[in-house]
C-alpha positions, 0 to 999 in steps of 0.5 A: 500499499504505500507506494512512496505516501506520506503521512497529512499529518505528519505536515509535509507533500500530501499534508490537508486542509488546514481546518481539518487538523483544527476540526480533530482536536475538536473531537472528531477524535473523541478519546486517546485512551478509547481501548479497541476490542480484541476479539479480531483473530477469533471465529465465530460459528453460527450457532454460538452467535444470538438475536436476530435472522436477517434475508441474505441472497445467494447465487451461484451464477457468477455472469453478468445475468446472476448479478441482475436477478440477485440485484433484483431481490436486494434493490427493492428499494433503491430511489431517486439519484443511486450512486454505486460503490464499486473499487475501481482498481489501480491500472489494468487489476486484474481481480475486480469485478468485471466491468460488462456486468457492472455496464448490464447493471447499468444499463438494465436496472439503474439507468441514470446511476453514476459510480462514485469513488475517492481518491486512494492515501497514498500515493499513486494512480488514484491520488489526484482526481487527474491521477484517479480519471486516467486511471478509470479511463485504462479502467475502461470505466467509460460507460457511465459517469463516474463521480469522485467524489472528492473531487471538490472537498469533504462533508463531515457525516455525524457518526451516532455510537461511535468510541473513536470519532464523533463524525467522520470526513466524506467526500461532499459529492456523497451527499448529491445522492439519494440511494448507494448501491453497495458493489462490492468484490469481496476478498483478502485484505492487506490492512483489513484481513477481508474486504467486503461492504463496510470495507467497500464504503468504510475505507471508499467513502473517506475522503483521500486527504482526510477520511483516511487519514483519520482511520490509518494514522496517528496524528503526528506518527512518521508511518502513516499505517500506524493504525492496525488489529482490532483498532483499525477495524474499528475505526474503519466500522465507525467510518462505515456506519456513518455513510450507512446512516446516511442513507437508511433503509436506500441502501442495498450491499451486493458482495461477489466471491470471485477472484479471492485474492489475499491483497486488496485490488488497489494492489492493482497487478501486484497481488498476490495470486489467487488460490481460493475457489470462486463461490459464487454472488451475495446480497441482502440489505442488511450490512454485518449479515452480507459479510458474516453471510461472505465469512462465514462461505469462506470458513464453511469452504475445506481446510485446503481451499480456504486457508490463506485467506482465512490466514489472512482475516484472522492474522489483522484480526480483521474479524474484529470488523463483523462483532464491532458491526454488532455492537453499532446496530449494523445488522445482524450476523444470523442470517437466513441464506437463500439460494435463488438460483434454487427457488429461494431455497434456504440453505447453509454455507457449507450448501453453497460450497459443496462444488466449489471448483479449483481456481484457474485463472 
């Protein structure tokens, strides 16, 4: 993730707008004495979870048609001006969601929608709006508008019930949208352990200079990535809550479990080779449920199939994303998994992955 990046809080070239330092001092960061959880390396089996069940839809059809069919199950509440929060990837990234799938979704279900993105925290091909637009063109995201949300500044969204923040800085362009479809390539992540819908909005809607610094970096640190493990998961999840609360019932989540490298799409062509089998697509209006189901599908595989991705999740303490979502009221970790390929029959994650094939590039 480094790519020669600088820490904005250290006062070098990437320093954010002056007001942001004042806002941090005034209490956006709630407490330096907050204590992170300690459960991020522990997977909780379904039978040990408590609470209500949400609905999560599943299809094994990894295609444009599969995406359209599962969108129809979860996307009914999206109205008005719709943004599609998508990780569009570094130049020529091999694992991003296929562009023809997204094009079909826009043309056949969401005409008038725009892909929404923010600039990166690290210096690279998406660090500035100009560089970002060049990368978008290389990757073929040219069939609909792409709104770089932080190109004109930031907006502060309230964080309700958080212990690290009272507000989060997001690209101000997010406020132009009535509804949000969170379309996520589920995969591993160097810092987060895994990148699901929570990471897609928690990091992906935070602006590139202020919001992402609030999540990643202790002000004044010489290491811009010094916040890790459970504290990082909690900060990222509080940012996700700010976005989820902004849209209320007008948000839906789709995770695509395909080409699941242990590396994020921000690593582009340098991503680690994929060794985890492809699974399918899951969708829900419940943020925790859709990410929990995605993790459960990985854990339900045979040990040799999921070893690399499970090791990445647990070694980075990434499962704290899920338990903290539950603490913040971002959904349920119990759910009904309905197979839309078989008349919405209820299935278990083990059923969904029983016949997965070894990954073939």
